[in-house]
C-alpha positions in Angstrom: -2.5 10.3 13.7 0.3 8.2 12.4 0.3 4.4 13.0 3.0 1.8 12.1 0.8 -0.9 10.7 2.5 -2.4 7.6 5.7 -4.3 6.8 6.9 -5.0 3.3 9.3 -7.8 2.7 11.5 -8.0 -0.4 11.1 -11.6 -1.7 12.3 -13.5 -4.8 9.0 -15.4 -5.2 5.7 -14.0 -3.9 4.0 -17.4 -4.6 6.6 -19.4 -2.6 6.4 -17.0 0.4 2.6 -17.0 0.3 2.7 -20.8 0.5 5.2 -20.6 3.4 3.3 -18.1 5.5 0.0 -19.7 4.7 1.2 -23.1 5.9 3.1 -21.8 8.9 0.6 -19.3 10.2 -2.7 -19.9 8.2 -2.4 -16.4 6.6 -4.3 -15.6 3.5 -3.0 -13.2 0.8 -4.5 -10.9 -1.8 -2.5 -10.7 -5.0 -2.0 -7.3 -6.6 -0.3 -8.5 -9.8 2.4 -11.2 -10.3 5.0 -9.5 -8.0 3.0 -8.3 -5.0 0.7 -9.9 -2.5 -0.5 -8.7 0.9 -1.7 -10.4 4.1 -4.3 -7.9 5.2 -5.5 -9.4 8.5 -4.5 -8.4 11.9 -3.3 -5.2 13.5 -0.1 -5.2 11.4 -0.3 -6.2 7.8 2.5 -7.6 5.6 3.3 -7.2 1.9 5.4 -9.5 -0.2 7.2 -7.4 -2.8 8.8 -9.5 -5.6 12.3 -8.2 -6.5 15.0 -9.8 -8.6 17.6 -9.8 -5.8 16.1 -9.5 -2.3 19.5 -9.7 -0.6 20.5 -6.5 -2.3 17.4 -4.6 -1.3 17.3 -2.3 1.7 15.5 -5.0 3.7 12.1 -4.9 5.5 10.3 -1.7 4.9 8.2 -0.4 7.8 5.3 1.6 6.5 3.4 4.2 8.6 -0.3 4.9 7.9 -1.2 8.6 7.9 -4.3 10.6 7.1 -2.6 13.1 4.8 0.4 11.9 2.8 1.4 15.4 1.6 1.4 16.8 5.1 3.4 13.7 6.3 6.0 14.3 3.5 6.3 17.9 4.5 6.8 17.0 8.2 9.4 14.4 7.3 11.4 17.0 5.4 11.0 19.6 8.1 12.3 17.2 10.7 15.4 16.5 8.7 14.4 13.4 6.8 15.0 12.8 3.0 12.5 11.6 0.5 13.9 8.7 -1.5 10.7 7.9 -3.5 8.2 10.7 -3.9 4.5 10.2 -3.6 3.0 7.6 -5.9 -0.3 5.8 -6.4 -0.7 2.1 -5.7 -3.9 0.0 -5.5 -4.4 0.7 -1.7 -3.8 4.5 -1.8 -0.8 6.8 -2.1 2.6 6.6 -0.5 6.2 7.8 -0.4 9.5 6.5 1.0 12.0 8.4 3.1 15.1 8.0 5.2 15.4 9.3 8.7 18.5 11.3 9.8 20.4 8.1 10.6 19.6 6.6 7.2 16.8 4.1 8.0 14.3 3.8 5.2 10.6 3.8 5.9 7.4 4.6 4.0 4.3 6.6 4.7 0.9 5.8 3.1 -2.5 7.3 3.0 -5.1 4.6 2.3 -7.8 4.9 -0.2 -11.0 5.9 1.5 -13.4 3.1 2.1 -16.0 2.9 -0.7 -13.7 4.5 -3.3 
């Protein structure tokens, strides 16, 4: 099963954005280093990805949760998508980025199993 459950925003300052969203909506964030923080509550979570120039990034990155990241990559390729960032590890699991046939970029991730 594949579920769209995460959005990643490119931001100049993760600390500034955490303050904004915390004040505006009461959201709490978990820091994963100086340039990444995540709001992990609710049915759709949101990451703040610190980048030098957020206006030059590709924009908001929708991320799809899957149970098998390799199978998802193979399915994306078989359906005509293109992998833009191959599978890599991150603190919450493993993921890759791809573009669909019209050029929209998304990501797929397989979360680390609970208890790992």
